[in-house]
N, C-alpha and C positions, 0 to 999 in steps of 0.2 A: 660430795666431790667425786668426779668420775675418774676412774683409773684406767690407764692404757694397758690392756691385757693382751693375751695371745690372740684374741679375736680381732684386734685392731688391724687396720690395713697395714701390710708390711711396709709399704712406701712411707707411711707416716713414721713408723718406727725407725726405719733407716735414716730418714731425714733428721729426726730428733737425735739419733745416736751420732750422726755426723756433726751436727751442731754442737753436741756435748764434747765430741773429740776436738773440734776446732777451738772451742772455749778453753779447754784445758791446755791445748798447745800454746795459745797466746798467753794464758796465765803462766805457763812455764817460762816464757820470755820475761814476763814481769818478775817471776820468782828468781830467775837466774841473774837478774840485774838489780832492780831497785830493792826487792825484798831481801835477797841474800847479802847485798853489800851495804844496806842501811846500818846494821850494827858496826860494821867495819868503818864506815864513814864517821859514825859517832865516836868510835875509839880514836880515829885519826884526829878528830877535833878535840880530844882530851877526855872523853868519857871514861868513868870507872865502871866496875860491874853494876853498881847501883843504877847509874844513869842508863847503861845499856839495858838493864832490866826494866826500866821505866817504859821503854819502847814496847815491851810486851805486857807488863803489869798494868799500865794505864788502860789500854783497851780491854784487858781482862776485867778490870774493875767496872768499866762501863757495861760490859756484857753481863757480869754477875748481877748488877742492879736491875737491868732491864730485860733479861732473858725470859723470866717467867711471865711478866706482863705482856711481852711481845708474843710469846707462845699462845697465851689466851686470846690476844687480839687477832691472831692468825687463824684461829679455829674455824671461823666461818667465812674466810676469804680465799680468794684464788691464789694459791701459793706460787703458781707459775708466773702470773703477772706481777705479784709482789717481788719475786726474785728478780725479774727483769728490770723493774724500776729501781730497786735498791742497789743492784749491781752497778748501774750507771752512777748513782749518787755516791756510792762508796769509793769509786775510782777518782773522784775529783781531787783528792789529796795529792796524787802523784805529780800533776803539773805544778802544784804549789811548791813541792820539794825542789823542782827545777829552778824556780825563780828566787828561792830564799837567799842563796849566796849573793845575789845582786842587790838585795834589799837590806841585809843585816850582816854585821861582822861575825866571824866564826863562833865566838862565845855566845852570841845571841841566837845563832842558828841552833846551837846545841840545846839551848833552853826551849826553843820553839818547837823543835822536832817532836817531842812527846805530845805536845798539844795538838799538832797536826794529825798525828797517828790516832789520838783519842777522838778527834773530830771525825775521822774516817770510821771509827768504831761505832758511832751512833747509828748510821744506817747498816753497818756491818752486823749489828745484833740481829736485826730482822733478816738480813741476807743469809746469815749462817743457818738460821733455823729453817727459813723458807726453802733454801736450796736443797737441804737434805730431804725435807718433806717432798719437794717437787721431784727430786731424783727418784725417790721411792715410788712416787705417784706415776711418773712417766715411764720408767724402765721396769718391765715385768720381772718378777723374781727369777724366772729361768734365764734371763739375760744379764742379770746384775753382775755376776762374777766376771763375765766376759767384758762388759762395758767398763767396770771398775779397773780391771786389769789393763785394758787398752788405754784408758784415760791415764793411768799411772805411768804406762810406758811412754805415751806421748809427752806427759809432764817431764819425764826423765830426759827424753830426747831434746825437747826445747830448752830445758834448764841447763843441760850439759853444754849445748851450743852457746847459750847466752852467757853462762858462767865463764867459759873459755874466752869468748870474745870480749866479755866485760872486763875480765882480769887483764887481758892484753891492752885493751883500750885505756884503762886507768894508768898503765905505765907509759903510754905514748903521749898523753895529753897532760899539760900542767894543771895543778889544782888551782881553784876549785872547779875549773871548767870540765875536767874529766868526769867528776861525779854528776855534774849537770847534764852532760851528754848521756851518761849511763842512766840517770833517772828519766831522761826524755825517751830513751828506748823502752824503759819500763812503763812509762805512761802510755806509749803506743800499744804495748802488749795489753795493758789494762783496758784500753778503749776497745780493742778488737775482741777481747774476751767478753766484755759486756755486750758487744754487737751480736756475737754468736749465741749468747744466752737468750737474747731477744728473738732469735730465729726459731727457738723451740716452740712447737705448737702442740696443743692437745687435740685428739681426734674429734671430740665433741665439745660444744660450748660449755663453759663452766656454769653450773646452776647454783645460785645463791641459796644457802640454807637459812631459813628463818631463825632468828635468835634475838634475845633481848639485848644483845651486844652488837647487833648489826649496825653497820655504818661505814663511813669512809675513813681514810687515814687521818683527815683533819679532825676527826672525832676521837682520836686516841686518848688525848688528855682527859676528855670528858668521860670516856669509858673507864679510865683508870680511877677516877673519883667514885664511880659507881661499883666497881668490882669489889667483892668481898675478899678478905685476906685468905679465907679458906679455899675459895675457888681459885685464886691466883696461885697458891702454893701447891695445890693438887697433891696433898699428903698421901692420897691413896696410891699414887705411883711409887712413892718412897717405901711404903709398907709392903709392897708386893715383890715379886721376883725381879722386876725391873729395878727396884731399889738396891738389891744385892749386885746387880750388874753395874749400877752407877757407883757403888762403893769400890768395885774393882777398877773402873775407869778413873775414879778420883785419885786413888793411890798411884796408879800408873802415870797420870798426867803430872802429879806433883813431882814424881821421880824424874820424868822426862824433862820438865822445864827447870829443874834445879840446875842442870848442867848447861842449859842454853845461854844464860848471861855470862858464864865463865869462859865459854869457848872462844869468842872473838878476842877477848882480853888476853887469853892464853896465847892465841896465835900471834897477835900483834906485839904485845909487851913482853912475853916470855920467850917465844920462839923467834920473834922478829921476822915473820913471814912477809913477803911482799904481796901486793894485791894480785899479781899474776899467779903466785904460788897458791894463794887462797882460792883464786878462780879455778886452778887445776884441781884442787881438793874438792871443791863443790861439783865440778864437772864429773870427776870420777865417782862421787857419791851418786849423782843422778844417772850416770851411765849404768851402774850396777843396780840402781833402783829399777831401771827398765827391765833388767834380767829377772829380778825377783818378782816384779809385777806381771810380766808375761807368763811366768811359771805359776802364778797364783791359782788360776782356774784348774789346770790339770792336777796340781798338788792338792787343792781342795777336794777334787773328785776322788783322789786316791786316799788321802789321809783324813779329810774332814776339817772343818773350821777349828774345832777345839784344839787339836794337837798342833796345828800350824800357829794358832794364836798364842798358845802357851809357850812353845819353844821359841817363837819369834820374839815375844816380849821379854823372855829371860835373856836371850842372846843380845838383845838390844843394849844391855848394859856394857857390852864389850867396847862400844864406841868411846865413851869417856874413860873406861878403865885402861884401854890401850893408849888413848891420846895422852893420858896423864904421864905415861912413860916416855913420851917423845922428846927428842933433843934436836930434831931438825924436821924438815918438810917431808922426808921420805916415810916416816912412821905415820904422819897424817895422811899421806897418799894411800898407804896400805889400809888404814882403818876406814878411810872413806870408801874404798872399794868393798870392804867387808860390810860396812854399815849400810850401804845402799841396798845390797841383797837382803840383808836382815830386815830393814825397814819396809822394803817392798812386800815382803811376806807378812810381817807383823802388822803394819798399818792397814794393808788390805783385809787381813782376817779380822782385825778389830772392827773395821767398817762393816764387814759382812755380819759379824756377831751382833752389832748394833741394829742393823736392818732386820735381822731375824727376830729381835726382841721387841720391835716397835709394831704395835697393831695398826692395821690399815685404817681403822675407823677413828684413830686418835693420834695421828702422827705429829701435828704441831706441838701438842702439849708434851709428848714424850721427847721430841727433839729439843724442845725448850729446856727440859730438865737436863738433858745431856749437855746442852750448851752451858747451863749453869755449872755443872760438874767440870766441864772442860775449863771454864774460866776461873773457877775456884781453884782448880789444880794449877792452872797457869799462874794465877796471882800468888799462890802459896809458894810454888816452886821458884818464881823469879824473885821473891823476897828471900827465900832460904838460900839461894845460890850466893848472893853477895855476903850473907852472914857466914857461910862456909869460907868464902874468900877472906873475910876479915879475921876469922878464927884460925884458919889452917893454911892460908895461902891458896893461890889459884890452882896450882898443880895438885895438891892434896885434896882441895875441894872437888876437883873433877873426879879424883879417885873415889871419894866418898859417894858422889852422885852416881857413879857407875854401879856401886854395890846397892844403892837404893833402887836402881832400875832392875837389877837382878831380883831383889826381894819383891818388888812390885809385880814382876812377871810371874813369880811363884804364886803370889796371892791371886792374881787374875786367873791362873790355871785352877787353883783350888775352888774359887767361887764359881767359875764356869762349869766345873765338874759337879759341884753340889747342887747348883741351880741353873740348868741349861736355859737358854733363852726360849721364851715361849713364842710360837709363831702367831701370825695375825689371826688365823682362823680359830685359835684357842682363846683369844682375848675377849674379855667382857666389855660391854659398852662403857664409855666414860661416865663417871658419876658426877 
């Protein structure tokens, strides 16, 4: 696979960076509308924390089962073209969400939504792995902090605008038409995001590497029958330094996603926030996410990835800890302002640490393992969240989830300190 390095024509780099910027901008429109308000929509239909968690845990289960085979399948394929094709297929679910209220009663819509989201997760498995590998392949290391920071900033801008407009729109149009309009805007953002991913180009044609597993996507099932368990699992990655990294990510993801099913239920059923108030909170979060993201590159140059990641992941626990004390929307507004800055730094530095630990000669397999860890953590957290709700109530469950995030941040810092990420030039070839 050919990597776009500093010797590539600057015009190609600029064009690719601009395409990646527009991709994340339109994805921000999608995030600020359909993605952000989907759990709220489910709660409005009568969903409890378990059903809200299904919207996350269902796709996580699909990813968990298919990530390693997908990573192996991607090893000798063009990750750029794979990303472009799966980005289009993955977005098909959003128009389906638009028409569901016309076809089914509310109770049936609530039952079908997790199935739609899981269906989108099938191509999303390959998309998640191939996009990370494509990004590392297309964006040279010396530009990654800047590109990631700008992408996060654009995500924040687009999501802020979309959340504010979406919250206002939901209050102006009667149900269920209001959510259908909102999901239509999200579907437009999804389509445009996929279009700009399609515009990314590599400076040289992709050269297919000879392999016993060589083939086309239609041969995936036949390849899976031939693949050995040992090759698919890649236990050599778990035993090395990368395995310790993944342990830190796993604990962090579990803590992160434990709070997520509880938040929309807490906002709607405990605090009785309106859609517009929720839109303001989301907008404030993304607004300060932009601030944190823009500051990522200079802060990384000054303090280094390790300290930013450690401090950011520990402070990330403040979001549910403070939210659990809220009695009205104003505390949620405050914690959204604070949480956006923290996540802009923590999320960006976690991504940078991952990129530093992934060798250039074996990216798909490493990204696949990370995808397994992400989805195992997602699945575990979204199951644990409703359990905390049943045992302690939504408010106390959020408080416990906040301390879990603090503890996870401490562990990430300890593991990063004891086993720093190895860079690609120090990595051995895959076995």
